[in-house]
N, C-alpha and C positions, 0 to 999 in steps of 0.2 A: 706465323707462315708468310703473311701478304708481304712483308718485308724482305723476305728471302725470295719469293716469285718475281718483286719488283727487281731484284739486283740482278737476276738471268736476264730479265728484259732491258735493264739499263746496259748491261754488259754487251748484249745483241745491239742494241742500238748504237753504242759506241764502237761495234767492231772489234769488242776485247773478247775475242773467240776464245783464248785459254781459261780466262776467269769464267766466262758465260757456260762452257763445258764442264768445268771443274763443280760449279753449283748445282747446274742441272743434274749432273749425276748421282749427286748426294742428296737431292730431294726424296727419292724414294726409301732412302735411310731414314730421313727423318718422319716421313709420312707412315712408315711401316711401323716404326716405335710409336708414333702418337696413336696409331690406330690400335696398338694391342695387341700386335701378332706376334706370337710365341716362337719360340726357337732361337737359334744362333743369329748372329747377324745377316749373314747369307741367306738362311731360310725365310727371315722374315722379309728381307729386300725382294727375294725372287717371288714369294707368296703374294706379296702387294703389286709387285711390277706384272704378274701374270695377271692380275685382275684389272688394273687400271693405265697398264701403257701397252702391253703385248698385243691387245686388240687392234691398236693402232697400225699395226704391221700386219695384219692379215689381210689376203688378197683372195679374191674368187676369181677363178679362171676354167674355161673349158678343158677338159682332157684332151689330150692329144696324142694317141697312141701313135707310137713312132712309124707302123706299116701305114696307116692312112697319109699321114704327112708325106712318106716317102711317095705314095700313089699322087698326092695332090701336087707335089712339086715336079714328078714324072710328066703329068697333064700338063703342065704349064710350059715344060720345055719342049713338049710334042709339037713341032713346029709344022708338022702336016694336017695339025686339026684346027681348023680354024675357029672353032668353039673352046679352044683351051683354055683362054681368059675366063669366059662365061661359066663353063664347067669347074674352073679353080674356084671362082667366087662363090658359087653354089655349094661347094663342098666346104668351103670356109664359114658360110652362113649355117650350115647343118650343123658343124663343130660347135659354133656359137649357141645355138639353141639347145645343144645336147647336154649331157651329165656336166656336172662343174664339181672344182675339187677346191678346197680352202688350202691356201700355200700361207705360210709363216715365214715373212722375212727374217724377222729378228725375235728370240726367245727371251723372256724375262731372264733365263741364265745369261744369254749373251750382254744383256744390257749390265747385269751384275759383273760379269767377267771383264767388260770394258771398264767398270766404276773402278774395279780392283787394278786393272792394269795401267788406266790413265791416272787416277789418284796417287798410288803409290810410284810409278815409274814412269809416268808420262809416255807411256806406251799404248800403241792400239792393236799388239798382239794379242792373240788370246790363246795361242797352243799351250801354254803352260799353266792355264787356269782351268780346275775340275768342273768350275760352274759352267762353263759354255754350253751352248745348246748345237745349234747347227752351224755357227761361223766359225771361221779362222782367224779372221781379222777385219778391221774396221779401215775403210780409207775415207778420212774426214777431210771435208773440201769447204773451202771459202766459196761463198756465193758468186757465181758467174757474174759478167756485166748484162747479160742479159739471160732471162729464164730462169731455169733450177738445174741442178744436177745432183738428184735425191733418189736414194733407194734403189741402185744398181746394182747388181750381182754379178760377180765373176765365178766363173766354174771352179775356181780353189776355195770358194765359200767366202770370199770377200765381200763386204757390202760398202758402197759407198753410201755415205750420209753429207748432205750439206749443213754445217754447223749450226747456221741460225734456225733453221727449220728443226732439226735435229733437238735442240735444246728446246724451241717453243713446244714442239709436241710432248716432251716430256712435261713441263709446264702446265700444259692442258690437261694432261691425266691428273696432275695434281689439283688443280681447280676442279675438275670434275668430282675427285673424290672430296673434297673439300665441301663441294655443293650436296653431296650424298650423305657424307659423314660429319661435318665440321659443326654441326650443331646439335649433336648427341653430348650428354653432360660429360663422359669419359673423355671424348676426343676433346672438348673445349677446355677442360682442366689441363690436359696435356700440352694442349697448345699455348697455354698461359706460361708454360714453363720453358720454352723454345727461349734460347739465347738471344739479347737485343742490345746491339752497340748502344751504348747511353750518350747524352752530351756530357761534356767534361766536367762541368760545375754542377751534374744532378747525382749526386754521391750521398 
């Protein structure tokens, strides 16, 4: 398995984005099979990715009821109120310390739908894939010259991912799974059966 993980990392280092993404998206296929997950290919993939990949894309944020948000911005626009900025910040702090909700930016089903669309069609569109969860498509970007452009969501259900970070996040999920399960006899035996390309004269 390590040779597949190294292949992703080497492709990222070489900026071979298409190869990096292709290998990264199939890593959960291999991991789910080795892990002994039951069911059809998609069921195994989603079951494994839900445990080892999806938590990476969970975010916790304060709940922001629309009525409260409107009130806050009306406070800020009130030019007759000299304390408007301070009132706005006080309400913002109140929201931040209030109830929080978990949001998932990408489900295991979305990842499997992307795997099917990309590996079979070189597409990022998910509309025709039943496995998709909350997304309609991915916008996959090269790394910018400065900073990062990663995990930005549009209202139409399009998630922007930065290709190098995305591939490495999937690889990290596999490494965490290996650290947890790689030492069991069943997984060890299955790992030994993974295909390895050998030297020409080693036949």
